[in-house]
py3Dmol code that shows the C-alpha trace and the ligand (Angstrom):
import py3Dmol

protein = """\
ATOM      1  CA  UNK A   1       7.282  -0.648  29.912  1.00  0.00           C
ATOM      2  CA  UNK A   2       5.034  -0.190  26.919  1.00  0.00           C
ATOM      3  CA  UNK A   3       4.800  -3.244  24.686  1.00  0.00           C
ATOM      4  CA  UNK A   4       5.611  -2.623  21.014  1.00  0.00           C
ATOM      5  CA  UNK A   5       2.683  -2.860  18.589  1.00  0.00           C
ATOM      6  CA  UNK A   6       3.028  -3.639  14.884  1.00  0.00           C
ATOM      7  CA  UNK A   7      -0.088  -3.127  12.776  1.00  0.00           C
ATOM      8  CA  UNK A   8      -0.471  -4.101   9.114  1.00  0.00           C
ATOM      9  CA  UNK A   9      -3.144  -2.059   7.319  1.00  0.00           C
ATOM     10  CA  UNK A  10      -3.991  -3.863   4.097  1.00  0.00           C
ATOM     11  CA  UNK A  11      -6.278  -1.055   2.883  1.00  0.00           C
ATOM     12  CA  UNK A  12      -8.452  -2.159  -0.075  1.00  0.00           C
ATOM     13  CA  UNK A  13      -6.183  -5.067  -1.029  1.00  0.00           C
ATOM     14  CA  UNK A  14      -6.596  -8.853  -0.967  1.00  0.00           C
ATOM     15  CA  UNK A  15      -9.714 -10.877  -1.656  1.00  0.00           C
ATOM     16  CA  UNK A  16     -11.095 -13.224   0.996  1.00  0.00           C
ATOM     17  CA  UNK A  17      -9.091 -16.197  -0.306  1.00  0.00           C
ATOM     18  CA  UNK A  18      -5.910 -14.093  -0.546  1.00  0.00           C
ATOM     19  CA  UNK A  19      -6.501 -12.828   2.996  1.00  0.00           C
ATOM     20  CA  UNK A  20      -6.852 -16.371   4.342  1.00  0.00           C
ATOM     21  CA  UNK A  21      -3.645 -17.401   2.577  1.00  0.00           C
ATOM     22  CA  UNK A  22      -1.831 -14.380   3.982  1.00  0.00           C
ATOM     23  CA  UNK A  23      -2.859 -14.872   7.625  1.00  0.00           C
ATOM     24  CA  UNK A  24      -2.126 -18.599   7.393  1.00  0.00           C
ATOM     25  CA  UNK A  25       1.380 -17.770   6.181  1.00  0.00           C
ATOM     26  CA  UNK A  26       1.832 -15.191   8.961  1.00  0.00           C
ATOM     27  CA  UNK A  27       0.547 -17.670  11.546  1.00  0.00           C
ATOM     28  CA  UNK A  28       3.179 -20.189  10.423  1.00  0.00           C
ATOM     29  CA  UNK A  29       6.011 -17.653  10.256  1.00  0.00           C
ATOM     30  CA  UNK A  30       5.133 -16.124  13.654  1.00  0.00           C
ATOM     31  CA  UNK A  31       4.241 -19.285  15.538  1.00  0.00           C
ATOM     32  CA  UNK A  32       6.626 -18.791  18.527  1.00  0.00           C
ATOM     33  CA  UNK A  33       6.051 -16.441  21.433  1.00  0.00           C
ATOM     34  CA  UNK A  34       6.129 -12.818  20.302  1.00  0.00           C
ATOM     35  CA  UNK A  35       7.134  -9.889  22.496  1.00  0.00           C
ATOM     36  CA  UNK A  36       5.243  -7.409  20.334  1.00  0.00           C
ATOM     37  CA  UNK A  37       1.506  -7.238  19.705  1.00  0.00           C
ATOM     38  CA  UNK A  38       0.917  -8.072  16.062  1.00  0.00           C
ATOM     39  CA  UNK A  39      -2.261  -6.870  14.413  1.00  0.00           C
ATOM     40  CA  UNK A  40      -3.499  -7.444  10.871  1.00  0.00           C
ATOM     41  CA  UNK A  41      -6.149  -5.162   9.440  1.00  0.00           C
ATOM     42  CA  UNK A  42      -7.842  -6.721   6.411  1.00  0.00           C
ATOM     43  CA  UNK A  43     -10.883  -5.375   4.540  1.00  0.00           C
ATOM     44  CA  UNK A  44     -14.234  -5.891   6.324  1.00  0.00           C
ATOM     45  CA  UNK A  45     -15.320  -8.926   4.274  1.00  0.00           C
ATOM     46  CA  UNK A  46     -12.169 -10.822   5.272  1.00  0.00           C
ATOM     47  CA  UNK A  47     -12.481 -10.240   9.012  1.00  0.00           C
ATOM     48  CA  UNK A  48     -14.559 -13.305   9.858  1.00  0.00           C
ATOM     49  CA  UNK A  49     -12.610 -15.693   7.573  1.00  0.00           C
ATOM     50  CA  UNK A  50      -9.359 -14.339   9.094  1.00  0.00           C
ATOM     51  CA  UNK A  51     -10.765 -14.775  12.587  1.00  0.00           C
ATOM     52  CA  UNK A  52     -11.282 -18.465  11.810  1.00  0.00           C
ATOM     53  CA  UNK A  53      -7.889 -18.868  10.119  1.00  0.00           C
ATOM     54  CA  UNK A  54      -6.142 -17.177  13.079  1.00  0.00           C
ATOM     55  CA  UNK A  55      -7.682 -19.479  15.685  1.00  0.00           C
ATOM     56  CA  UNK A  56      -5.097 -20.226  18.411  1.00  0.00           C
ATOM     57  CA  UNK A  57      -2.671 -17.648  17.043  1.00  0.00           C
ATOM     58  CA  UNK A  58      -1.445 -14.603  18.984  1.00  0.00           C
ATOM     59  CA  UNK A  59      -1.926 -12.434  15.877  1.00  0.00           C
ATOM     60  CA  UNK A  60      -4.793 -10.043  16.504  1.00  0.00           C
ATOM     61  CA  UNK A  61      -7.384  -8.601  14.180  1.00  0.00           C
ATOM     62  CA  UNK A  62      -8.172  -4.969  13.534  1.00  0.00           C
ATOM     63  CA  UNK A  63     -10.656  -3.089  11.355  1.00  0.00           C
ATOM     64  CA  UNK A  64      -9.904  -0.215   8.996  1.00  0.00           C
ATOM     65  CA  UNK A  65     -12.980   1.811   9.887  1.00  0.00           C
ATOM     66  CA  UNK A  66     -16.182   1.769  11.961  1.00  0.00           C
ATOM     67  CA  UNK A  67     -19.528   3.505  11.853  1.00  0.00           C
ATOM     68  CA  UNK A  68     -20.089   6.572  14.018  1.00  0.00           C
ATOM     69  CA  UNK A  69     -23.585   5.161  14.720  1.00  0.00           C
ATOM     70  CA  UNK A  70     -24.529   2.291  16.982  1.00  0.00           C
ATOM     71  CA  UNK A  71     -27.019   0.432  14.747  1.00  0.00           C
ATOM     72  CA  UNK A  72     -29.970   1.011  12.457  1.00  0.00           C
ATOM     73  CA  UNK A  73     -30.798   2.497   9.067  1.00  0.00           C
ATOM     74  CA  UNK A  74     -27.265   3.388   7.910  1.00  0.00           C
ATOM     75  CA  UNK A  75     -26.862   1.486   4.657  1.00  0.00           C
ATOM     76  CA  UNK A  76     -23.317   0.382   3.959  1.00  0.00           C
ATOM     77  CA  UNK A  77     -22.025   0.987   7.479  1.00  0.00           C
ATOM     78  CA  UNK A  78     -20.367  -1.530   9.819  1.00  0.00           C
ATOM     79  CA  UNK A  79     -20.929  -1.079  13.546  1.00  0.00           C
ATOM     80  CA  UNK A  80     -18.555  -1.501  16.480  1.00  0.00           C
ATOM     81  CA  UNK A  81     -20.737  -4.358  17.788  1.00  0.00           C
ATOM     82  CA  UNK A  82     -20.246  -6.200  14.473  1.00  0.00           C
ATOM     83  CA  UNK A  83     -16.477  -5.759  14.679  1.00  0.00           C
ATOM     84  CA  UNK A  84     -16.358  -7.007  18.246  1.00  0.00           C
ATOM     85  CA  UNK A  85     -18.420 -10.029  17.240  1.00  0.00           C
ATOM     86  CA  UNK A  86     -15.690 -11.103  14.756  1.00  0.00           C
ATOM     87  CA  UNK A  87     -13.026 -10.685  17.476  1.00  0.00           C
ATOM     88  CA  UNK A  88     -11.585  -7.368  16.338  1.00  0.00           C
ATOM     89  CA  UNK A  89      -9.412  -5.949  19.076  1.00  0.00           C
ATOM     90  CA  UNK A  90      -8.168  -2.833  17.280  1.00  0.00           C
ATOM     91  CA  UNK A  91      -9.964  -0.313  15.050  1.00  0.00           C
ATOM     92  CA  UNK A  92      -8.285   2.388  12.959  1.00  0.00           C
ATOM     93  CA  UNK A  93      -9.997   5.737  13.433  1.00  0.00           C
ATOM     94  CA  UNK A  94      -9.257   8.684  11.180  1.00  0.00           C
ATOM     95  CA  UNK A  95      -6.728   7.248   8.755  1.00  0.00           C
ATOM     96  CA  UNK A  96      -5.725  10.138   6.471  1.00  0.00           C
ATOM     97  CA  UNK A  97      -7.317   8.361   3.500  1.00  0.00           C
ATOM     98  CA  UNK A  98     -10.655   8.359   5.392  1.00  0.00           C
ATOM     99  CA  UNK A  99     -10.195  12.009   6.308  1.00  0.00           C
ATOM    100  CA  UNK A 100      -9.190  13.136   2.808  1.00  0.00           C
ATOM    101  CA  UNK A 101     -11.122  10.919   0.410  1.00  0.00           C
ATOM    102  CA  UNK A 102     -14.229  10.354   2.541  1.00  0.00           C
ATOM    103  CA  UNK A 103     -14.293  13.744   4.235  1.00  0.00           C
ATOM    104  CA  UNK A 104     -14.227  12.465   7.803  1.00  0.00           C
ATOM    105  CA  UNK A 105     -14.028  15.376  10.213  1.00  0.00           C
ATOM    106  CA  UNK A 106     -12.567  15.442  13.709  1.00  0.00           C
ATOM    107  CA  UNK A 107     -16.167  15.660  14.989  1.00  0.00           C
ATOM    108  CA  UNK A 108     -17.157  12.441  13.179  1.00  0.00           C
ATOM    109  CA  UNK A 109     -13.995  10.747  14.452  1.00  0.00           C
ATOM    110  CA  UNK A 110     -14.915  11.765  17.996  1.00  0.00           C
ATOM    111  CA  UNK A 111     -18.178   9.800  17.546  1.00  0.00           C
ATOM    112  CA  UNK A 112     -16.286   6.828  16.089  1.00  0.00           C
ATOM    113  CA  UNK A 113     -13.895   6.824  19.053  1.00  0.00           C
ATOM    114  CA  UNK A 114     -16.916   6.720  21.384  1.00  0.00           C
ATOM    115  CA  UNK A 115     -18.255   3.668  19.577  1.00  0.00           C
ATOM    116  CA  UNK A 116     -14.956   1.778  19.669  1.00  0.00           C
ATOM    117  CA  UNK A 117     -14.363   2.547  23.346  1.00  0.00           C
ATOM    118  CA  UNK A 118     -17.915   1.672  24.315  1.00  0.00           C
ATOM    119  CA  UNK A 119     -17.442  -1.774  22.773  1.00  0.00           C
ATOM    120  CA  UNK A 120     -14.098  -2.176  24.543  1.00  0.00           C
ATOM    121  CA  UNK A 121     -11.836  -2.393  21.524  1.00  0.00           C
ATOM    122  CA  UNK A 122      -8.642  -0.344  21.104  1.00  0.00           C
ATOM    123  CA  UNK A 123      -9.041   2.671  18.808  1.00  0.00           C
ATOM    124  CA  UNK A 124      -5.938   3.655  16.870  1.00  0.00           C
ATOM    125  CA  UNK A 125      -6.456   7.377  16.373  1.00  0.00           C
ATOM    126  CA  UNK A 126      -4.469   8.462  13.307  1.00  0.00           C
ATOM    127  CA  UNK A 127      -3.238  12.037  13.124  1.00  0.00           C
ATOM    128  CA  UNK A 128      -0.776  13.689  10.768  1.00  0.00           C
ATOM    129  CA  UNK A 129      -0.008  16.824   8.837  1.00  0.00           C
ATOM    130  CA  UNK A 130       0.231  17.469   5.100  1.00  0.00           C
ATOM    131  CA  UNK A 131       3.437  18.575   3.358  1.00  0.00           C
ATOM    132  CA  UNK A 132       1.951  22.071   3.062  1.00  0.00           C
ATOM    133  CA  UNK A 133       1.257  22.299   6.791  1.00  0.00           C
ATOM    134  CA  UNK A 134       4.782  21.131   7.599  1.00  0.00           C
ATOM    135  CA  UNK A 135       6.268  23.628   5.162  1.00  0.00           C
ATOM    136  CA  UNK A 136       4.282  26.398   6.803  1.00  0.00           C
ATOM    137  CA  UNK A 137       5.733  25.269  10.196  1.00  0.00           C
ATOM    138  CA  UNK A 138       2.186  24.664  11.466  1.00  0.00           C
ATOM    139  CA  UNK A 139       2.653  20.946  12.236  1.00  0.00           C
ATOM    140  CA  UNK A 140       2.316  21.139  16.022  1.00  0.00           C
ATOM    141  CA  UNK A 141      -0.726  23.459  15.944  1.00  0.00           C
ATOM    142  CA  UNK A 142      -2.393  21.201  13.422  1.00  0.00           C
ATOM    143  CA  UNK A 143      -1.757  18.021  15.419  1.00  0.00           C
ATOM    144  CA  UNK A 144      -2.907  19.682  18.628  1.00  0.00           C
ATOM    145  CA  UNK A 145      -6.218  20.652  16.999  1.00  0.00           C
ATOM    146  CA  UNK A 146      -6.698  17.084  15.729  1.00  0.00           C
ATOM    147  CA  UNK A 147      -6.069  15.716  19.234  1.00  0.00           C
ATOM    148  CA  UNK A 148      -8.260  18.311  20.942  1.00  0.00           C
ATOM    149  CA  UNK A 149     -11.233  17.866  18.615  1.00  0.00           C
ATOM    150  CA  UNK A 150     -11.059  14.073  18.316  1.00  0.00           C
ATOM    151  CA  UNK A 151     -10.682  13.565  22.075  1.00  0.00           C
ATOM    152  CA  UNK A 152     -13.205  16.243  23.126  1.00  0.00           C
ATOM    153  CA  UNK A 153     -15.446  15.153  26.002  1.00  0.00           C
ATOM    154  CA  UNK A 154     -13.386  12.149  27.081  1.00  0.00           C
ATOM    155  CA  UNK A 155     -11.863  11.962  30.546  1.00  0.00           C
ATOM    156  CA  UNK A 156      -8.705  10.032  31.325  1.00  0.00           C
ATOM    157  CA  UNK A 157     -10.567   6.942  32.557  1.00  0.00           C
ATOM    158  CA  UNK A 158     -12.361   6.662  29.199  1.00  0.00           C
ATOM    159  CA  UNK A 159      -9.066   6.493  27.321  1.00  0.00           C
ATOM    160  CA  UNK A 160      -7.268   3.485  28.857  1.00  0.00           C
ATOM    161  CA  UNK A 161      -7.396   1.638  25.530  1.00  0.00           C
ATOM    162  CA  UNK A 162      -6.354   4.572  23.320  1.00  0.00           C
ATOM    163  CA  UNK A 163      -3.523   4.137  20.815  1.00  0.00           C
ATOM    164  CA  UNK A 164      -2.304   7.117  18.775  1.00  0.00           C
ATOM    165  CA  UNK A 165      -0.637   6.755  15.376  1.00  0.00           C
ATOM    166  CA  UNK A 166       1.377   9.657  14.007  1.00  0.00           C
ATOM    167  CA  UNK A 167       1.170   9.368  10.234  1.00  0.00           C
ATOM    168  CA  UNK A 168       2.447  12.394   8.304  1.00  0.00           C
ATOM    169  CA  UNK A 169       0.347  12.444   5.126  1.00  0.00           C
ATOM    170  CA  UNK A 170       3.390  13.236   2.978  1.00  0.00           C
ATOM    171  CA  UNK A 171       5.032   9.982   4.118  1.00  0.00           C
ATOM    172  CA  UNK A 172       2.100   7.627   3.464  1.00  0.00           C
ATOM    173  CA  UNK A 173       2.575   5.430   0.428  1.00  0.00           C
ATOM    174  CA  UNK A 174       5.246   7.756  -0.952  1.00  0.00           C
ATOM    175  CA  UNK A 175       8.456   5.982   0.092  1.00  0.00           C
ATOM    176  CA  UNK A 176       9.345   9.303   1.714  1.00  0.00           C
ATOM    177  CA  UNK A 177       9.734   8.318   5.385  1.00  0.00           C
ATOM    178  CA  UNK A 178      10.061  11.018   8.020  1.00  0.00           C
ATOM    179  CA  UNK A 179      13.549  11.328   9.524  1.00  0.00           C
ATOM    180  CA  UNK A 180      13.958   9.523  12.878  1.00  0.00           C
ATOM    181  CA  UNK A 181      14.597  12.904  14.543  1.00  0.00           C
ATOM    182  CA  UNK A 182      11.389  14.380  13.082  1.00  0.00           C
ATOM    183  CA  UNK A 183       9.433  11.338  14.270  1.00  0.00           C
ATOM    184  CA  UNK A 184      10.805  11.489  17.817  1.00  0.00           C
ATOM    185  CA  UNK A 185      10.116  15.235  17.996  1.00  0.00           C
ATOM    186  CA  UNK A 186       6.437  14.750  17.134  1.00  0.00           C
ATOM    187  CA  UNK A 187       6.010  11.693  19.378  1.00  0.00           C
ATOM    188  CA  UNK A 188       7.479  13.646  22.274  1.00  0.00           C
ATOM    189  CA  UNK A 189       5.065  16.495  21.487  1.00  0.00           C
ATOM    190  CA  UNK A 190       2.100  14.079  21.573  1.00  0.00           C
ATOM    191  CA  UNK A 191       3.261  12.561  24.870  1.00  0.00           C
ATOM    192  CA  UNK A 192       3.698  16.029  26.388  1.00  0.00           C
ATOM    193  CA  UNK A 193       0.216  16.962  25.182  1.00  0.00           C
ATOM    194  CA  UNK A 194      -1.262  13.893  26.929  1.00  0.00           C
ATOM    195  CA  UNK A 195       0.561  14.795  30.116  1.00  0.00           C
ATOM    196  CA  UNK A 196      -0.704  18.394  30.017  1.00  0.00           C
ATOM    197  CA  UNK A 197      -4.301  17.472  29.219  1.00  0.00           C
ATOM    198  CA  UNK A 198      -4.603  14.340  31.364  1.00  0.00           C
ATOM    199  CA  UNK A 199      -1.679  13.104  33.492  1.00  0.00           C
ATOM    200  CA  UNK A 200       1.861  11.769  33.448  1.00  0.00           C
ATOM    201  CA  UNK A 201       0.488   8.259  33.984  1.00  0.00           C
ATOM    202  CA  UNK A 202      -1.696   8.538  30.897  1.00  0.00           C
ATOM    203  CA  UNK A 203       1.210   9.956  28.864  1.00  0.00           C
ATOM    204  CA  UNK A 204       3.419   7.051  29.937  1.00  0.00           C
ATOM    205  CA  UNK A 205       0.796   4.424  29.266  1.00  0.00           C
ATOM    206  CA  UNK A 206      -0.498   5.468  25.831  1.00  0.00           C
ATOM    207  CA  UNK A 207       1.221   3.745  22.885  1.00  0.00           C
ATOM    208  CA  UNK A 208       2.231   6.154  20.119  1.00  0.00           C
ATOM    209  CA  UNK A 209       2.935   4.461  16.783  1.00  0.00           C
ATOM    210  CA  UNK A 210       4.556   5.842  13.647  1.00  0.00           C
ATOM    211  CA  UNK A 211       3.229   5.214  10.136  1.00  0.00           C
ATOM    212  CA  UNK A 212       4.455   6.364   6.737  1.00  0.00           C
ATOM    213  CA  UNK A 213       6.489   4.218   4.333  1.00  0.00           C
ATOM    214  CA  UNK A 214       7.797   1.903   7.050  1.00  0.00           C
ATOM    215  CA  UNK A 215       9.667  -1.062   5.588  1.00  0.00           C
ATOM    216  CA  UNK A 216      12.130  -3.747   6.682  1.00  0.00           C
ATOM    217  CA  UNK A 217      15.026  -1.356   6.026  1.00  0.00           C
ATOM    218  CA  UNK A 218      13.907   1.544   8.230  1.00  0.00           C
ATOM    219  CA  UNK A 219      11.737  -0.157  10.902  1.00  0.00           C
ATOM    220  CA  UNK A 220      14.655  -0.779  13.240  1.00  0.00           C
ATOM    221  CA  UNK A 221      15.878   2.815  13.505  1.00  0.00           C
ATOM    222  CA  UNK A 222      12.303   4.154  13.736  1.00  0.00           C
ATOM    223  CA  UNK A 223      11.380   1.782  16.562  1.00  0.00           C
ATOM    224  CA  UNK A 224      14.560   2.659  18.447  1.00  0.00           C
ATOM    225  CA  UNK A 225      13.303   6.231  18.962  1.00  0.00           C
ATOM    226  CA  UNK A 226      12.468   6.749  22.619  1.00  0.00           C
ATOM    227  CA  UNK A 227       8.792   7.631  22.179  1.00  0.00           C
ATOM    228  CA  UNK A 228       7.985   5.263  19.305  1.00  0.00           C
ATOM    229  CA  UNK A 229       5.982   2.293  20.568  1.00  0.00           C
ATOM    230  CA  UNK A 230       5.547   0.519  17.276  1.00  0.00           C
ATOM    231  CA  UNK A 231       4.536   1.050  13.682  1.00  0.00           C
ATOM    232  CA  UNK A 232       1.475   1.178  11.466  1.00  0.00           C
ATOM    233  CA  UNK A 233       2.492  -0.344   8.149  1.00  0.00           C
ATOM    234  CA  UNK A 234       0.625  -0.049   4.847  1.00  0.00           C
ATOM    235  CA  UNK A 235       2.337  -1.236   1.653  1.00  0.00           C
ATOM    236  CA  UNK A 236       5.002  -3.407   3.292  1.00  0.00           C
ATOM    237  CA  UNK A 237       2.358  -5.320   5.274  1.00  0.00           C
ATOM    238  CA  UNK A 238       0.977  -6.878   2.077  1.00  0.00           C
ATOM    239  CA  UNK A 239       3.953  -9.215   1.784  1.00  0.00           C
ATOM    240  CA  UNK A 240       4.201 -11.797   4.587  1.00  0.00           C
ATOM    241  CA  UNK A 241       8.010 -11.943   4.665  1.00  0.00           C
ATOM    242  CA  UNK A 242       8.412  -8.162   4.649  1.00  0.00           C
ATOM    243  CA  UNK A 243       5.847  -7.804   7.429  1.00  0.00           C
ATOM    244  CA  UNK A 244       7.502 -10.520   9.532  1.00  0.00           C
ATOM    245  CA  UNK A 245      10.872  -8.873   9.163  1.00  0.00           C
ATOM    246  CA  UNK A 246       9.357  -5.589  10.462  1.00  0.00           C
ATOM    247  CA  UNK A 247       7.823  -7.506  13.383  1.00  0.00           C
ATOM    248  CA  UNK A 248      11.267  -8.942  14.186  1.00  0.00           C
ATOM    249  CA  UNK A 249      12.646  -5.424  14.617  1.00  0.00           C
ATOM    250  CA  UNK A 250      10.000  -4.837  17.303  1.00  0.00           C
ATOM    251  CA  UNK A 251      11.182  -7.739  19.464  1.00  0.00           C
TER     252      UNK A 251
END
"""
ligand_1 = """\
10
PEP
C -0.813 3.488 6.157
O -1.613 3.055 5.356
O -1.196 3.780 7.301
C 0.586 3.647 5.758
C 1.405 4.163 6.626
O 0.931 3.254 4.488
P 2.432 3.048 3.915
O 3.165 2.216 4.929
O 2.249 2.338 2.620
O 3.037 4.388 3.781
"""
view = py3Dmol.view(width=600, height=400)
view.addModel(protein, "pdb")
view.setStyle({"model": 0}, {"cartoon": {"style": "trace"}})
view.addModel(ligand_1, "xyz")
view.setStyle({"model": 1}, {"stick": {}})
view.zoomTo()
view.show()
């Protein structure tokens, strides 16, 4: 059975001292044994302080982004090796804000996936359609192209650590969550795609998360969908009690 995964993406929120306070609070609230994997994703500068604050906790650390390059003269970039060194276990790749605001293409994301996998962290490949694409009934074609181009050149053995997050752009930060039926339909489509391209084993093994205005009120019904293996939470992950209550729905 696939273990549920709950990821809190803080985006560009919380200073270092606020981040330390937040993970300390989460560590206290989630001190018992957890059935789900819990991952917090603070801004880069807070990763090392959070690593220290989370010592002896089962809460894991993730990064919001990674360089497509290994090392060298790339001012402002943060490499996969640097993330691994501060005990990051997960890395978001291709969040829609990175794609839209920072123009990250599927080809760039393919390079980022290579970096994350080479350094043996778990990439969380984010895919999702815009409202316009959905309205034009092009959602499945669009998602298939994102999967094909981002995963180009990988064979099944390369992708043991892959996590996919379905995040419809129209649901991110809008309060406009996708309907449980719409979510299940897309997750099933992604799982079928993995089976067609790779194998049934790979389709069964790969966690597929949902993201888009998840909160303590809707997390339960979303995570009860057959092909939903957890959630990627933005806004509601900034409040410790809200995030913990979402985690409780994953147990
Ligand atoms: C996200 O940032 O990935 C996200 C889903 O945000 P929100 O939960 O705020 O919609």
